[in-house]
N, C-alpha and C positions, 0 to 999 in steps of 0.2 A: 595521360596514357590512353591511347586509343584501343580498339579491338576488344579482346577478352577482358581487359581490365576496366572498361568503361562502366559496366553495370555495377561493379563493386565500388568503384570510386564515386559513382553517383550517390551511393549511400553514405559517403564520408562527409560531404559538406554541402549537400543540397540545402538551399536556403530555407529559412523558416516559413516562407510563404507557401511552401509545398506541403507543410504538415503543421497545422496549428498545435497539434498535440505534442509536438517536439520543441516547442518554444518555451522560454521563460518569460512570463509577463510580470512586470514590476511597475510600480508607480514611478513616473519619471518627471523631471523638471518641466515646468510650464513653458519655458523659453529655451529653444535649442538653436538659435541663430548664432553664427560666427563661432562655432566650436571647432576645436582642433581634434586630431585623432586621439591624442593622449587624454583629452577630455572625455571622448567617447569610451575609450578603454577603461578609464578610471583606475582606482587602486584596489579593487576587488575583482573577482572573476566575472561579475555581472556589470554590464554597462549602466551607469546612472541615466542613460538616455534610451534604455531598452523600450521599444514600442513607440518612440517619438520620431518625428521627422526632423532631420538636420539639414541645414542649408549651406551650400558652398564650402564643403569641407575640403581643404587643400591638401595636395600630396603629389609625390612623384610615383609614376607607375614603375614597380620593381619587377613584376612577373605577371604572366598571363596564362590562364588555363583555358584551353580551346577545345577540350574534349569532354565527353560525358554530360551528365545533367547538372554538374556543379560548375558550369562555366562562369568565368568572371576574371577579376584581376585584383592584385594587391597594390595598395598605395602606401607610401610612407612619408611622414612629415620630415622635410629636410631641416626644419628648425625645431629640434626637440626641446622639451622642458628639462628640468633638472631632477625629476623624480624617477628613481630607478624602478619604481613599481608600475609605472604607466607605460604601456607599449606605445610605440610611435607608428605601428603598422596596422592595417585592417584589410579584410577581404571584402571586395565589392561583388555581390552576386548579380550577374546579368541574365542568366538562363540561356542566352544565345551567345554566339562568338563575339567577344568584346571588340569594339571599334577603336581601340587605343593601342599604343605601342609602348614598349619599355622605354623609359626616359621621358615620356610625356609628362608635362606638368598639367594637372587637372584640378577641377573642383567637382565635388560630387554632392548632389542633393538626393536624399533618400530616407528610408526608414531604418533605424537601428534595430537589429534583431539578435536575439540569443538563440542560436540553433543547437539542439542537442543531437549529435550524430548517433543514429541508431534508435532514437526515441528516448523519452524520459525513463522508461522502464529499465534501460540499461544501467542507469546510475552514472552515465558519462557526464563529464563537464560540458559546458556549452561553448560554442564558438561565436564570438562577436562578429557580426556582419552588417554591411549596409545593403539593403535590398530595395527593389523598385527604383533603381538609380536613374538620375538624369545627370549626364556627364558632360562637362564642358572642357575642351582641350585649350589650354592657354598658350603652350609652346611645346616644342619637341626637341629631342636630342639632348636633354638635360642629363647631368651626371646622376646616376642612381646613388642614393645614400649608401655609405660604406657599410658593409656587412659587419654585424656584431659577431665577434669570435666566441664560439662556445668551446670551452677548453677544460682541462682538468682543474685548473685553478678557479675558473669562473663558476663551476657548478658546485653547490654546497653538498656536504656529505650527508646531511639529514634529508630524508626523502619528502616528507609531507607533514604539515601540522595535523594535530588531532582535530577532527571535525567538531563543529558546534553541537553540543548535545541538545540545545534548544531547537536545532534545525535538523534533527534526525541524523546527526553526524556529518552534515554537509560542510564543506569548506567554502562554499560559494560566497557567503557573506563576510568571510574573514578578510581583514586587510592583508594584502600580499607582503611577504617578507622575503624578497628574492635573494638576500644575502644569507638567509638561514635555511631555506627549504628548496630542494631541487624543483618540485612541482611549481612552487611560487616563482622561481627563477624562470622556468620555461614559459609560464603564463605571462610573465612580464615582457616576454619577447613575442607573444602571439601576433602573427601577421607581419612581423618585421623581417627584413633581409638579414639572414644569419649565415654563419660559415663554420665548418669543421675542417681540420687539416690533418692529413696523415692518420686517418682513423681506421682502427682495426675492425674487421668484420666479426660480429659475434652471433649473428644468425644469417644463414646462407640466403641467397636470392630465392624467392618463392615464385610460384606460377603467376603471381600478379605483379611481377617486377618490383619487388620491394626487398630490402635487406635492412639489417640493423648493424650499427657500429657502436663503439664505445669511445668516449673522449677521455676515459680514465683507464689507461692501458694496464694498470696494476690492480684494478678493483676486482677482487675475488676471481682472479684469472685461473682458468683451467689449464691443465698441462698442454692442451692442444689449441689454445688460443681463444676459447670462449670465455664466458662470464658465468660463474656458478651462483645459482640461487639456493642458498643454504639455510635460510630461515625466513619467516614472515617479515622480519625487520631488516633483512638484507636485500632490499629491492634493487640495488645497483643503480645509482643515480646517473652514471655516465652513459647509459643506454639511450640511443635515439634512432628512430626509424628514418630510412632514406627512401624517397620516391623520386621520380623524375618528371619534369614537364615535357621531356622529349619523347622520341619514339621508343616503344618497348623493345624494338629490335636492337637498339643501341645500349640498352641497360646492361650493366656488367653481370656476368654469371659468376657470382662469387661464392666461395666456401668460407667456413669459419677459419680464422687465422690469416685470411688474405687482408690486404690493406688498400683502402682508397687513398692513394698518394696524392700529394698536392692538396688543393682546396676543393671542397664541395660546398656550393653556395646556392641559397634560394630562400624563399619565405618559410617561416615556421607555421605550419598548419596544425590542426587537431582533428583526428578522425576516430571512428569507432573501432578500428582495427589496430590499436596500439597507442592512441593518444597523440602526443606531440611528434610531429613528422616534418623533417626538412624536405620540402618539395623542390628538388634541385633544378635550377636552370643551368648550372655548371657542375658537372660531376668530376670527381677526381679520377685519376688513372688507376685501374686495378693492377695490383701487384700480387702475384700468387704467393701464398705461404707454403705451398707444396704439401698440403695435407693429404694423407693416404688413408684408405680404409684399413681398419684393423683386422687381424686374424688371430683368433685365440689358439691356445695350444691344444694338441690332441690329448684326450684322456688316456691314461695308462690302462693296462689290462684290468687292474683291480678297481679302477675308479668308475663310478656311474656318473655320466654327464647328463644333466637335465637342463633344458633351455626353455625360455619363453620368448615368443616372437609375434608381435602384432603385425599382420601382413596387410593391413589397411584395405578392408572391403574387397578382398580377393574373390573374383568370380570368373567363370570360364572365358568371358570375353576380354579379359585383361591381357596385356602384352608383357606382363612382368614375371610370368612363371619361370622362365629360364634364369632370370636374375635372382629371384627368390631362391631357386634351387641351388644356384651357384653360391649364394650367401650361406645357405645351410651346409652345403658340402665343404666349401673351401674356407669361408670366414669363421664358421662355427665348428668346423671339423667333425661334421656328422654326429651330433649328440645322440645319446642312446634314447632319450625321451625328449620330444619337443611339444610344448603346449603352444598351439597356434590360436591367436585371437583374430576376430573379424574375418572368419571364413564365411562367405556368403553362399546362398543356395545356388542351384544349378542354372538359374537364369538371372542371377543378380538382382537388380533393383526392379525388375518387372514384377508387379504385384498381382500375381494370378493364383495365389494359393500354394505355389511350390515351396516346399521346405527342405527337400532332400538336397544334400550337398555332395553326393558321391562323385559326380562328374568333376566338381571343383577340386576335391581332395585327390582323386586319382590322377588328374592332370598335373598336380604338383608332385605327387609321388613319382610319376613317370619322368618328369623333368629332373627330379633328383637323381634317378637312376642314370639318365642320359648325361648328367654332370659328373658321373663317377661315384655317386653315393650309394648307400644301401637301399634295398627294396623295403621301405618302411611299410609297416601295417598301421592301421588307424582305428580309433574308437571315438565315438561321439554320440550325442543324442539330439535329434532334430527338435527345434523349438516349436511351440505352438505358433501358427502363422501370425506374423505382425505383433507379437507380444514381447519381444526382447529388445526393442529399441534399435538404434542404429539407422542406417539409410532405409527409408520406407521400401518395403518389398524385398529387402536383401536378406532378412532373417539371419543376421550374423550370429555365430556361435563359436565356442571353443572346441578344438579338436586335439586329441592326443595322437601324435605320430610316435611310433617306437620301432626300434631295430630288433627284429626277432632273433637275429644272430647273437645279440648281446643281452636282451632282456625279454621277459615274457609278461603278458597281460593276463590277469586272472579274471576271466569272464564269469559273471554271476548274474543270472536272469532277474528281471524285475524292474530294471531301470527304464523309465520313459520320461516324457516331457513334463508330466504332472505328478509323478510319484516321488515322494521324499525318500532319499537314501538314509539308512540308519546304520548304527554300529552294534554289533553283537560280540559276545565272547565265545570263542571256540577253542577248546584245548588250551585255555589260559592266554590266548592271543586275540587281539582285536581283528575284526573282520567286517567288511561292509556288507549290508544286506543286499545290495545290488552293485554290480561293477560292470560298466560305468553306471553312475547314478547322479542325480541332481540334488543339491542341498535345498530342502524346504521350498520347492518352486512355487507353492501357492502363497507364500508369505508376501504381504504387501510391500516389503522392502525391495522386492524384485520387480515391481511394476514397471513395465516398459524398459526393462534392463535384463542383462544376461544373467542366467542362473549358473552358479558354480558347478563344474563337472568334476566328480570325484572318481578315482579309479585305483585299483590295486595292481602293483607291478611286483615282479620277483626278479632280483638280480643276485646271481651266485647264491641262491638259496635264501636270501633275505627279502622279506616283504617291505615294500616302500609304498606309502600312501601318497598320492599326488592329487592336489585339488587345483584345477585350472579356473582362473577367475578373470572376469572383465567387469570391473565395478562401474557404477554410475559415473557418467562423464561430468566435467566441470561446467557444462553448458548452463548459462544463467547466472554464473558468478560475476560480480562486478570486477572490472579490471583494476590493475594497480594504479592507473591514472584517473580513477573514478572521482567524482565530486565527494563521495563518501569515504572518509578516512578514519579508521582502516576500512577497506572494502568489505562488503558482505559476501561471504562464501555460502550461498544458499544451497548449493548442491551437496554440501557436506551432510545435511540432515539425512538424506537417503543413503549416502555412502557409509555413514556411521552405523546406520541400522544394518546394512549389508555386512560390514566388517564384524559387527556383533554376532551375527549368525555364523559366519565363517569361523570366528574364534571359538564359539560354543561347540561347533561340530568337531573342531580339532581337539577341544577339551574332552569331548565324548570318547574320542579314540584314546587319548592319553589316560582317561579314567579307567579304561579297560586294560590298557597296556602302557605302563608308564614309560617304557623305553622304546615305544613305537617310533619309527622314522617317518615323519610327516613333512611334506613340502606343500606349501600354498604359494602359488606363483601366478603371474599374469600381469595384465594391464590394470593396476590398482587405481589408476587415475588420481593418484595423490602422492604427496611427497613422503620421503622417509622420516621426516620430522613432524608430519601432520598428525592430527587427531585420529584420522583413519588408521594410520600405521600403529599408533599407540593402542588402539582398540584391537587390531589384529594381533598385536603382541601381548595382549592383556594377560596378566597373571603368569607371564613367562611361557605361555603355550607356544609362541612362535617368536622368531627374531628375524628382522630383515637383514639378510646377509650382505646387501650392498654396503652396509655400514662397516663391513670389514675392509673396504677400500679407503684409501686416503681421501680427504674431502675434495681435493682437486680432480678426482676421478669419478665422483658420484653424480652421474647424469645419464639419462636415457632418452631425453627429449630436449628440444631447443625451441623456446617460445618467446617471441618478442625480446630477443636479446638475452634471455635468461636460460642457461642450461640447467635442467632440473630432472628429478627422479619422478617418473610415473609408473614404470615397470619394475616389479620387485619379485624376488624369490625369498620367501620366508621359510625358516626351518625350525623344526621342533628341538627341544633341549638335547636329545641324544645325538643329533647331528652336530649341533653347535658345541656341545660339551667335549666331544672327541677332538674337536679342533682340526681334524684332518680333512679340511675342505678348502676349495679354491674358487673364488668368485671373479667373474669377468663381465664388465659391461662392454660389449663389442661394438665399437662406434663405426658403423657402416652406413648410416642413413642420416641421422639428425643434423649432422654438420655440413651436409652436402646439398648443392643446388639440384643435383640429378638423383635425388633419393627415390627409392622404390617404396618406401614406407616412411612415415614420420617418426617412427620409433626405432630405437636401437635394441637388438636382441640381447638377452642376458643368459649367461651360462654358469651353472654351479657344478663343480666336480667334487665328489666325496666318496669315501669308502664305507659302504653299508656294513 
């Protein structure tokens, strides 16, 4: 993939010679003459020849990569052994444009290397390569070895073996069991020519000309054609990423539920942005599934509609204001209160000390009016410069929009970026010491992360407490295809601490007023079944209302073929107990290749 994808793809499979820190060094056999590809690949994830020079390795060229820094070609042995654990294909890293053609019969002399895409700190598996190659072409025009078909029947139901406790949970040294575990199956095909047929798209085409399909059409299928990630042990083994060796201009613009009809064929690669990837020399034909963006229903006169929407680093230079406004007015039906996440300051990522976001917010409000919506008012608190994480210089924060024709905001002075909001009792009712206010902003749990924004609203004479959140991201977590199984979710430590503080604050309100109506919402950056959600819900203080939906409808985000929950609206017992509420995950972004945000907004309607 040339142009904008080159830099990213260079990070996928740049050979080990480029970064010694990203290689796996092992003791290797003393003699490495007359070896075949299956000998190099071996029966574990690490080649028994890692670090050794191999001589005259034969194979047929099956595909060529001519772009980026990871230039090279794949070869496959036309005379395989009879061991299903040993791959018959391997990538040859040339660094410059290869001087071979598909169908050439070649021998390769070079050094076997185990390259870890993204570096060892990612926990990724390694990719077996031949580096510093000397290539001899024996003949041309040979038949390429037939593609191995990856299908529902061939991929095991179990995802991965448990890692070796003596190796810090790594699976690298374990013997591959391709008939038992999906990750072992894919590893046994690393570098080989593979094929999928009539595969349904489960993650839309992204800006890097990548998409995800499933070869298991019934595996945790969502109502709209995706694949639901419903637990840590439901990784969905049929998912596979698709890239192309051709021009990005020719890559299909697919949405979830579309199908790549016919066959998609190419070598099976491994990269840091999703693991096992079919790099297609031949792409199937895209057939539309006809997916449409959803529209929620309008709240009735007596219902309060509260929404959360991550607008993905919105700043005044963006061209998406009209589309975001249309989404809020038409798809969300102009909620009474909207918690916005990732509102940037007035000059976006320019890091010059600017923290005010009034230009950004007013531009969105004006666009909403132009789209036929209400004239929202807003409340927020500017963060301390460069202290809340996100894009450097952007100073992302949460913002409350509210429709003054339907709901009022209770302003109470004292809230600022560094002062903690508290709870007091006034005339037997809970009251915030500042509105808006930030929850314990000096606490170490919020280091380089967004502080929750709390505010009091009044709807038809009833006070509703709303807490807007954007918890710590999952950055740094090991991927599902990591060499460590189960993967380590290191980002949870900070997120759990944050959830503990939010839960404690809600309890403070409920301790003063047991029947207080409290909503904690936003981009929680964690699943509804996660430890983070359990901490937020602790002692019954809150309950994640997305769990009121059927399992097949529970998702707000689509990542690497898994539709999952990151955005949540949690409610206090009085709201849940009444049972008179309605929840909707409004799918307008996550399933589409032309998304304006990577998150789907969420709407809760209830009668205070």
